[in-house]
C-alpha positions in Angstrom: 173.9 217.0 101.8 172.7 215.4 98.6 169.5 216.3 96.6 166.2 214.5 97.2 165.9 211.3 95.2 169.6 210.6 95.1 169.3 207.1 96.6 166.7 206.1 94.0 168.7 207.5 91.1 171.8 205.4 91.9 170.0 202.3 93.2 168.9 200.9 89.8 171.6 198.6 88.4 173.8 198.8 91.5 174.8 195.2 90.9 175.0 195.6 87.2 178.7 194.5 87.3 177.7 191.1 88.7 175.0 190.7 86.0 177.6 191.4 83.4 179.8 188.5 84.4 180.1 185.5 82.0 177.8 182.6 82.8 178.9 180.0 80.3 176.6 177.0 80.1 178.2 174.9 77.3 175.3 174.4 74.9 175.4 177.0 72.1 171.6 177.1 71.8 171.2 178.0 75.5 174.0 180.6 75.3 172.2 182.2 72.4 168.9 182.3 74.2 170.6 183.7 77.3 172.3 186.4 75.3 169.0 187.4 73.7 167.4 187.6 77.2 170.2 189.8 78.4 169.9 192.0 75.3 166.2 192.5 75.9 166.9 193.4 79.5 169.6 195.9 78.6 167.2 197.6 76.1 164.5 198.0 78.7 162.1 195.3 77.3 161.8 193.9 80.8 158.6 191.8 80.4 160.0 189.9 77.3 163.3 189.5 79.1 161.6 188.2 82.2 159.6 185.6 80.2 162.8 184.4 78.5 164.7 184.1 81.8 161.8 182.3 83.4 161.8 179.8 80.6 165.5 179.3 80.8 165.3 178.9 84.6 162.7 176.2 84.3 164.5 174.4 81.4 168.0 174.7 82.8 167.6 175.0 86.6 171.3 174.6 87.2 172.1 177.7 85.2 172.9 180.6 87.5 172.3 183.7 85.3 168.5 183.5 85.0 168.2 183.5 88.8 170.3 186.7 89.1 168.4 188.5 86.4 165.0 187.5 87.8 166.1 188.8 91.2 167.3 192.1 89.7 164.1 192.6 87.9 162.1 192.0 91.0 164.3 194.6 92.8 163.8 197.0 89.8 160.0 196.6 90.2 160.1 197.0 94.0 158.7 193.5 94.4 161.4 191.5 96.1 159.0 188.9 97.5 158.2 187.7 94.0 161.7 186.3 93.4 162.6 185.0 96.9 161.1 181.5 96.4 162.8 181.2 93.0 166.2 182.0 94.4 165.7 179.9 97.5 165.0 176.9 95.2 168.0 177.8 93.1 170.4 177.3 96.0 169.7 173.5 95.8 170.1 173.4 92.0 173.1 175.7 91.1 176.3 173.8 91.6 178.8 176.6 90.9 178.7 180.3 91.8 176.2 179.9 94.7 177.8 182.9 96.4 176.1 185.1 93.8 172.8 183.4 94.4 173.3 184.0 98.2 174.2 187.6 97.5 171.1 188.3 95.4 168.9 186.5 97.9 170.4 188.8 100.5 169.4 191.8 98.3 165.9 190.6 98.1 165.6 190.0 101.8 167.1 193.5 102.4 164.5 195.1 100.1 161.8 193.2 101.9 163.0 194.6 105.3 164.1 191.1 106.4 167.5 192.2 107.5 168.4 189.3 109.7 167.8 186.9 106.8 169.7 189.3 104.5 172.7 189.3 106.8 172.7 185.5 106.9 172.8 185.4 103.1 175.6 188.0 102.8 177.6 186.2 105.4 177.1 182.9 103.6 178.2 184.5 100.3 181.5 185.5 102.0 181.9 182.1 103.5 181.6 180.5 100.1 183.9 183.1 98.5 185.9 185.5 100.8 186.8 187.5 97.7 183.2 188.4 96.9 183.7 192.1 97.7 180.1 193.5 97.3 179.0 191.3 100.2 181.3 193.1 102.6 179.6 196.4 102.0 176.1 195.0 102.1 176.7 193.0 105.3 178.2 196.1 106.9 175.2 198.1 105.9 172.9 195.7 107.7 175.2 196.0 110.8 174.9 199.8 110.7 171.1 199.6 110.3 171.0 197.5 113.4 173.2 199.9 115.3 176.2 197.7 115.3 178.7 200.3 114.2 181.8 198.4 115.4 180.8 195.3 113.4 180.1 197.3 110.3 183.4 199.1 110.4 185.3 195.9 111.0 183.8 194.4 107.9 184.7 197.4 105.8 188.2 197.4 107.2 188.6 193.7 106.3 187.4 194.5 102.8 189.9 197.4 102.5 192.7 195.2 103.7 191.7 192.3 101.5 191.4 194.5 98.4 194.2 197.1 98.9 194.3 198.2 95.3 190.5 198.5 94.9 189.4 202.2 95.3 185.8 201.3 96.0 186.8 199.2 99.0 188.5 202.2 100.6 185.8 204.6 99.6 183.2 202.3 101.3 185.2 202.6 104.6 185.8 206.3 104.3 182.1 206.9 103.6 181.0 204.9 106.6 183.4 206.8 108.8 182.2 210.1 107.4 178.5 209.2 108.1 179.5 208.4 111.7 181.1 211.9 111.9 184.5 210.3 112.3 186.1 212.7 109.8 189.6 212.5 111.2 189.7 208.7 110.9 188.4 209.0 107.4 191.1 211.5 106.4 193.8 209.4 108.1 192.8 206.3 106.1 192.7 208.3 102.9 196.1 209.9 103.4 197.7 206.6 104.3 196.9 205.2 100.8 199.5 205.2 98.0 199.4 208.4 96.0 198.2 206.8 92.7 195.2 205.3 94.6 194.4 208.7 96.1 194.1 210.1 92.5 191.3 207.7 91.5 187.9 209.3 91.2 186.2 207.5 94.1 188.9 208.6 96.5 189.3 212.1 95.1 185.6 212.5 95.6 186.0 211.8 99.3 189.1 214.0 99.5 186.9 216.8 98.2 184.1 216.1 100.7 186.5 215.9 103.6 188.1 219.2 102.5 184.6 220.7 102.3 183.8 219.6 105.8 187.0 221.1 107.1 186.5 224.4 105.3 189.4 224.0 102.9 187.5 225.3 99.9 190.4 225.5 97.4 191.5 221.9 98.1 187.9 220.7 97.8 187.5 222.5 94.5 190.7 221.1 93.2 189.9 217.5 94.2 186.3 217.7 92.8 187.5 219.2 89.5 189.9 216.2 89.1 186.9 213.9 89.8 184.8 215.3 87.0 187.8 215.5 84.7 188.1 211.7 85.1 184.3 210.9 85.2 182.4 213.7 83.5 179.0 212.0 84.4 179.7 212.0 88.2 176.7 214.1 89.2 177.5 213.8 92.9 180.9 215.4 92.3 179.3 218.2 90.1 176.9 219.0 93.0 179.7 219.2 95.6 181.9 221.2 93.2 179.1 223.7 93.0 179.2 223.9 96.8 182.9 224.5 96.8 182.7 227.2 94.1 179.9 228.9 96.0 182.0 228.9 99.2 184.9 230.5 97.2 182.5 233.2 95.8 183.0 232.0 92.2 179.4 232.4 91.0 180.2 231.7 87.4 181.9 228.3 88.1 179.1 227.5 90.6 176.4 228.1 88.1 178.2 226.1 85.4 178.6 223.2 87.9 175.0 223.4 88.9 173.8 223.3 85.3 175.9 220.2 84.6 174.7 218.6 87.8 171.0 219.3 87.0 171.3 217.8 83.5 173.0 214.7 84.7 170.7 214.3 87.7 167.6 214.7 85.7 168.9 212.0 83.4 169.6 209.7 86.3 166.1 210.2 87.7 164.5 209.7 84.3 166.3 206.3 83.9 165.2 205.3 87.5 161.6 206.3 86.8 161.6 204.5 83.5 162.5 201.2 85.2 159.3 199.0 85.3 
């Protein structure tokens, strides 16, 4: 189990990697204005950033980046409907990288509880670019929400096979199997991976959770300690490490892990709550 508020704490900026991609537009003046809008967004000056992105979108309707940032800001505010018409219009105007527009439109539909339309957008993003990895997990999530477990798992298996060296692709599949209580399948998939891949933080985390589930407390502790050694701000791992230490009767280590978890988790919640 995870603490209350965990989904909100990790939701903000979930597609930040996509927003960080380069969106060259040729004209230096436009690139400068785009960079300034991104800077304002990164510094939390969301209203100023939104005004600049809206001006850019109106002036340069074929430029992809403003659509994505406007969509993300609508998601941040919990108002997905505000950006849906803008992105729908952008599909006819953006010539390159429409898979990202489709993906963000899917996120907006998803947030507005329009799951069928969200699934259509994620599927179209994958049709345009089969290597657009985030769309696999999102389309799978829609399938799971609709009770289509086989379809969801098939999508995640496809992603894991297509991106064999990407830890997150395997972690997505393992997490889905664990949520379906198919722990043995999750463990089998994990153990079949090359040893260097198993030692990455996303997969060590799941090795720890599987060990916790099976009552192998020492293994769980070892795996989770290696996670936080690699990613010291991984508050989920600190929380589960406290669980493992508690099971082992190590109160001192448990309390230290809990203190670290609480500090990191409060910071994550504060950042989430600070988002306009």
